[in-house]
KEKOLDREN-854614 format. One record per residue (C-alpha): residue in one letter; residue number from 0; x, y, z. Coordinates in steps of 0.02 Angstrom, whole numbers, plus 50000, padded with zeros to 5 digits. Layout:
<atoms>
r:A | k:NUM | xx:X | yy:Y | zz:Z
...
</atoms>
This chain:
<atoms>
r:M | k:0 | xx:47213 | yy:50718 | zz:52119
r:S | k:1 | xx:47210 | yy:50905 | zz:52092
r:I | k:2 | xx:47104 | yy:51027 | zz:52191
r:Q | k:3 | xx:47018 | yy:51076 | zz:52028
r:I | k:4 | xx:46960 | yy:50896 | zz:51998
r:I | k:5 | xx:46898 | yy:50881 | zz:52178
r:I | k:6 | xx:46801 | yy:51045 | zz:52171
r:A | k:7 | xx:46727 | yy:51000 | zz:52000
r:A | k:8 | xx:46666 | yy:50833 | zz:52070
r:M | k:9 | xx:46590 | yy:50923 | zz:52219
r:L | k:10 | xx:46505 | yy:51047 | zz:52103
r:E | k:11 | xx:46436 | yy:50905 | zz:51997
r:R | k:12 | xx:46362 | yy:50820 | zz:52151
r:E | k:13 | xx:46287 | yy:50982 | zz:52216
r:L | k:14 | xx:46208 | yy:51021 | zz:52048
r:A | k:15 | xx:46140 | yy:50844 | zz:52031
r:A | k:16 | xx:46065 | yy:50854 | zz:52205
r:R | k:17 | xx:45971 | yy:51008 | zz:52147
r:G | k:18 | xx:45909 | yy:50925 | zz:51989
r:V | k:19 | xx:46034 | yy:51000 | zz:51867
r:Q | k:20 | xx:46080 | yy:50859 | zz:51748
r:S | k:21 | xx:46125 | yy:50962 | zz:51595
r:L | k:22 | xx:46305 | yy:51000 | zz:51643
r:G | k:23 | xx:46438 | yy:50867 | zz:51621
r:H | k:24 | xx:46606 | yy:50843 | zz:51703
r:S | k:25 | xx:46696 | yy:50950 | zz:51573
r:D | k:26 | xx:46572 | yy:51092 | zz:51604
r:C | k:27 | xx:46604 | yy:51082 | zz:51790
r:M | k:28 | xx:46792 | yy:51080 | zz:51761
r:E | k:29 | xx:46778 | yy:51236 | zz:51654
r:I | k:30 | xx:46671 | yy:51325 | zz:51784
r:V | k:31 | xx:46795 | yy:51282 | zz:51922
r:E | k:32 | xx:46942 | yy:51338 | zz:51815
r:N | k:33 | xx:46856 | yy:51505 | zz:51785
r:L | k:34 | xx:46813 | yy:51526 | zz:51969
r:L | k:35 | xx:46990 | yy:51486 | zz:52025
r:G | k:36 | xx:47059 | yy:51611 | zz:51899
r:R | k:37 | xx:46941 | yy:51745 | zz:51963
r:L | k:38 | xx:46991 | yy:51706 | zz:52143
r:K | k:39 | xx:47175 | yy:51724 | zz:52097
r:D | k:40 | xx:47139 | yy:51892 | zz:52015
r:L | k:41 | xx:47041 | yy:51949 | zz:52168
r:D | k:42 | xx:47180 | yy:51892 | zz:52283
r:R | k:43 | xx:47308 | yy:51992 | zz:52183
r:E | k:44 | xx:47195 | yy:52145 | zz:52183
r:L | k:45 | xx:47167 | yy:52136 | zz:52370
r:A | k:46 | xx:47353 | yy:52111 | zz:52402
r:A | k:47 | xx:47392 | yy:52264 | zz:52295
r:R | k:48 | xx:47262 | yy:52367 | zz:52388
r:G | k:49 | xx:47334 | yy:52310 | zz:52554
r:A | k:50 | xx:47509 | yy:52357 | zz:52498
r:N | k:51 | xx:47448 | yy:52527 | zz:52439
r:Q | k:52 | xx:47358 | yy:52558 | zz:52603
r:A | k:53 | xx:47511 | yy:52508 | zz:52702
r:V | k:54 | xx:47618 | yy:52629 | zz:52601
r:G | k:55 | xx:47486 | yy:52765 | zz:52621
r:S | k:56 | xx:47479 | yy:52744 | zz:52809
r:W | k:57 | xx:47669 | yy:52743 | zz:52823
r:R | k:58 | xx:47678 | yy:52906 | zz:52726
r:G | k:59 | xx:47544 | yy:52986 | zz:52831
r:G | k:60 | xx:47401 | yy:52946 | zz:52715
r:P | k:61 | xx:47217 | yy:52971 | zz:52759
r:G | k:62 | xx:47174 | yy:52915 | zz:52934
r:S | k:63 | xx:47356 | yy:52895 | zz:52985
r:E | k:64 | xx:47462 | yy:52993 | zz:53104
r:G | k:65 | xx:47620 | yy:52910 | zz:53040
r:P | k:66 | xx:47725 | yy:52769 | zz:53111
r:G | k:67 | xx:47744 | yy:52757 | zz:53298
r:T | k:68 | xx:47617 | yy:52892 | zz:53339
r:G | k:69 | xx:47470 | yy:52783 | zz:53385
</atoms>
């Protein structure tokens, strides 16, 4: 069973517990797919920012005194 199916089932149960009956399993699967895609994009963006900050600090970027001078 994929993580997407598990999360979609959890979402369905949570929505039903709150009285939301208008979304079906396929709707929940689509929502989860979109959320996972957005999380992957965010992860890539944060990794790129981290890599850029690491390069900036190595080159003496803002707030850095350079390697080995701390």
